[in-house]
C-alpha positions in Angstrom: 80.2 127.6 89.3 80.6 128.1 85.6 83.0 125.0 85.9 80.7 122.8 87.9 78.6 121.1 85.2 82.1 120.9 83.2 83.9 118.7 86.6 80.9 116.6 86.8 80.6 115.7 83.8 84.2 114.8 83.7 83.7 112.2 87.0 80.5 110.4 85.3 83.0 110.0 82.4 85.1 108.1 84.9 83.0 106.1 86.8 81.3 103.9 83.1 84.0 104.7 81.7 86.7 103.0 84.0 85.7 103.0 87.0 83.1 100.3 86.9 85.7 98.3 84.8 87.7 98.4 87.4 87.6 95.0 89.9 86.7 94.9 93.0 83.9 98.6 91.7 81.6 99.1 95.1 79.0 100.8 92.8 78.3 104.7 93.2 75.8 103.5 96.7 75.2 100.6 98.2 72.0 99.8 96.2 74.2 99.8 92.6 76.8 97.4 94.5 77.4 94.0 92.7 77.1 90.7 94.5 80.3 89.0 95.5 82.9 92.2 94.7 84.4 91.6 98.9 85.8 88.0 96.9 87.4 89.6 94.5 91.3 90.0 93.8 91.0 93.8 94.6 93.7 96.5 93.2 96.2 98.7 95.4 96.1 102.3 95.7 99.6 102.9 93.9 97.7 99.8 91.0 95.0 102.3 90.5 97.0 104.9 89.8 98.9 103.8 87.1 95.5 102.4 85.7 94.1 105.8 85.9 97.3 107.2 84.4 96.6 105.6 81.5 92.7 106.0 80.4 94.0 109.7 80.4 96.0 109.5 78.5 93.5 107.0 76.6 90.1 109.9 77.0 92.5 113.4 76.4 92.7 111.4 73.0 89.4 110.3 72.2 86.4 112.7 70.2 84.3 114.8 72.1 81.1 116.1 70.7 81.4 119.0 72.5 84.9 120.7 70.6 85.3 121.3 67.3 87.4 122.8 65.5 86.7 126.5 63.9 87.8 124.7 60.6 86.5 121.2 61.0 83.2 122.2 62.8 81.9 118.8 61.7 84.4 116.2 62.8 84.2 116.8 66.6 87.7 117.1 68.1 89.7 115.5 70.9 90.5 117.7 74.5 94.1 117.1 72.6 94.1 118.3 69.0 91.2 121.1 71.2 94.9 121.8 72.8 97.2 122.6 70.1 94.3 124.2 68.0 94.1 126.6 70.9 98.2 126.7 71.9 98.7 127.1 67.8 96.9 131.2 67.9 96.5 132.1 70.9 100.3 130.8 72.6 102.3 130.0 75.1 103.4 131.4 78.4 105.6 129.7 81.1 105.5 131.0 84.3 107.2 129.7 86.5 105.6 129.4 90.5 105.5 131.8 93.1 106.9 131.2 96.6 102.6 130.3 97.9 102.2 128.3 94.9 105.6 126.0 96.3 103.2 125.9 99.9 100.7 125.2 98.2 101.5 122.0 96.7 103.6 121.2 100.2 101.2 118.2 102.0 98.3 119.9 104.7 97.5 118.9 108.2 94.9 120.8 110.2 95.6 121.9 113.7 94.5 124.2 116.1 96.1 127.4 117.5 96.8 127.5 121.2 98.1 128.6 123.4 101.7 127.4 123.0 101.2 127.7 119.7 100.6 124.9 116.7 101.9 120.8 117.7 102.0 118.3 115.6 104.1 115.4 115.5 105.1 116.3 119.7 106.4 119.3 117.6 105.3 123.3 118.8 105.9 125.8 117.0 105.0 128.7 118.0 104.6 132.9 116.8 104.2 136.2 117.7 101.3 136.5 114.7 99.4 133.3 115.3 98.8 135.8 118.8 95.0 137.2 117.1 94.2 133.8 116.4 94.8 131.3 118.6 91.6 129.5 120.5 89.8 130.6 117.8 88.6 129.0 115.3 89.2 128.8 111.2 85.8 129.4 110.3 86.0 126.1 108.2 82.9 124.4 109.7 84.4 121.2 107.1 87.5 120.7 109.8 85.8 122.0 112.6 87.2 125.1 112.8 91.1 124.1 112.5 93.5 125.8 111.1 95.4 125.1 107.3 98.9 123.6 107.8 101.5 123.6 105.4 105.0 121.6 105.6 108.0 120.6 103.6 108.7 117.2 104.9 112.6 117.4 104.5 112.3 120.6 106.2 110.1 120.8 109.5 111.9 123.8 111.1 108.8 125.8 110.3 105.0 125.9 108.4 103.0 127.9 107.0 99.7 128.5 108.1 97.2 130.1 106.1 95.3 132.8 107.5 91.2 131.6 106.5 90.5 135.5 107.8 93.0 138.1 106.8 94.7 135.8 103.6 98.0 135.1 102.9 100.4 132.4 105.3 102.0 132.9 108.5 105.1 131.4 108.8 106.1 129.7 112.3 108.7 128.4 112.9 109.9 125.8 115.8 110.5 126.8 118.9 113.4 124.3 119.5 115.3 125.8 116.7 118.1 127.5 118.3 118.6 124.2 119.7 118.9 122.3 116.2 120.3 124.9 113.8 120.0 123.9 111.0 117.2 121.3 108.7 116.0 117.8 109.5 113.1 115.8 107.1 110.9 113.5 108.7 112.2 110.0 108.6 115.7 112.1 110.9 113.0 113.6 113.3 111.1 109.8 114.0 114.7 108.3 113.8 115.8 110.2 117.0 112.7 109.9 118.8 113.3 106.3 118.4 117.0 106.7 120.2 115.7 108.5 122.7 113.4 105.0 123.5 115.6 102.6 123.3 117.7 105.5 126.2 115.1 104.7 128.3 113.8 109.3 127.4 110.7 109.9 126.4 110.2 110.3 123.4 107.0 112.6 123.3 109.5 115.1 125.4 110.2 117.6 122.4 112.8 119.1 124.9 114.3 115.8 124.9 114.1 114.8 121.4 115.7 118.0 120.8 118.9 117.1 122.8 119.3 113.7 121.0 119.0 115.2 117.3 121.1 117.7 117.3 124.2 115.4 118.8 122.7 112.7 115.6 122.7 116.4 113.2 126.0 117.0 114.1 127.3 113.8 113.4 125.8 113.4 110.3 127.3 116.5 109.2 131.0 115.6 109.8 130.8 112.1 108.2 132.8 108.7 108.7 135.5 109.5 107.9 136.4 111.7 110.8 135.7 108.1 113.1 138.3 106.8 111.0 141.1 110.1 111.0 140.2 109.9 115.4 141.4 105.9 115.3 144.1 106.6 113.1 145.2 109.3 115.2 145.1 106.9 118.2 146.8 104.4 117.3 149.6 106.4 116.2 150.1 108.1 120.0 149.9 105.0 121.2 152.9 103.7 119.0 156.2 103.5 121.2 159.6 104.8 119.6 161.2 103.7 116.6 163.7 101.8 117.9 164.6 100.4 121.4 166.6 102.5 123.7 169.7 99.5 123.0 169.3 99.4 120.1 169.8 103.3 119.3 173.5 104.7 118.6 175.6 106.1 120.8 176.7 109.7 119.8 180.2 109.8 117.8 182.3 111.4 119.2 184.1 115.5 118.2 187.0 114.9 115.7 189.3 117.6 114.4 188.2 118.7 110.7 189.7 117.4 107.9 192.9 118.2 107.0 193.0 120.4 103.2 193.3 117.9 100.8 196.1 118.9 98.1 195.1 120.3 95.0 195.5 116.8 93.3 192.7 115.1 95.7 189.9 117.9 95.1 187.0 116.9 92.9 185.8 118.7 90.3 183.1 120.5 90.4 181.4 119.3 87.3 181.6 115.5 89.3 178.7 114.6 91.5 179.2 113.4 94.6 179.1 110.2 96.6 176.7 110.6 98.7 173.0 110.3 97.3 170.4 112.4 98.2 167.8 110.0 97.6 169.0 107.5 99.8 167.1 106.6 102.4 168.3 108.0 105.6 168.3 106.8 109.1 165.9 108.9 111.8 166.7 108.0 115.0 165.6 109.8 119.0 161.9 109.5 119.9 158.7 110.0 118.3 156.4 111.9 120.0 152.8 112.1 119.4 150.3 114.8 118.5 147.0 115.5 120.8 143.6 114.2 119.2 141.7 117.2 117.8 138.5 117.1 120.3 135.7 119.4 117.6 133.4 119.8 120.7 136.1 120.7 123.5 134.8 124.5 124.0 138.6 125.2 122.7 138.7 123.9 119.8 142.1 122.0 121.5 143.5 118.0 121.1 142.6 116.0 124.4 145.2 115.6 126.3 
């Protein structure tokens, strides 16, 4: 491997210029471990990552004897200076990531392919393309013959299995996807298992958890406004009539049509009528409430 020497030299620089100066450093092996390191204040992984990022920024600007610019061969260049010189000479072509590149960047698990497929967090993934590889070793001895599986933590409806024998990826769907019918995240699946356990249902039963998950996603899709609307509709339907029976006005008797008015008493066409069209009119009668819409009904009709 041509790049092995470069990689090993980089690891040595990280070890000697960064790691040995961090509190809690245990050395390359037990013979180089210092005394009292267990009692020192230790860094968390997030803090170490931040410190390493800052160190890399400085290291990239540090001159290296192995880097020389053709115009200034007597002066060593830093990695950033060498990169800038190469970009100025050869240019830069941005290349968009392919679908396989996105799969490579996803989290990975190592799983065996059984008769029923692949099990991840009490979910089963299976398809016909896994048939030739069931109970077969991947050939990766360091992983115990298990297969490399990548997944999207925000869409667990399918996974991707690396084909270690013939190359490429195998897209494997979740076996209970037809029951749920939409993407879901890992935290949503865990919440559905929690709800199932609180109801006394076995949270390791994949079918039972899938039923709870489908109901949870359906309620989440409707949003909180739908529940308020149903509550208002129920309240309106339960209201009594606008006026009690004894307070309703009696029907007016039939009257004869008025006689024709004299010409002098007929209002002119441009005069405004006495009635104000904007004046509120009293509405009497029985208020009949509408039925409530049932989104889960088979015919989509209202509650009865």
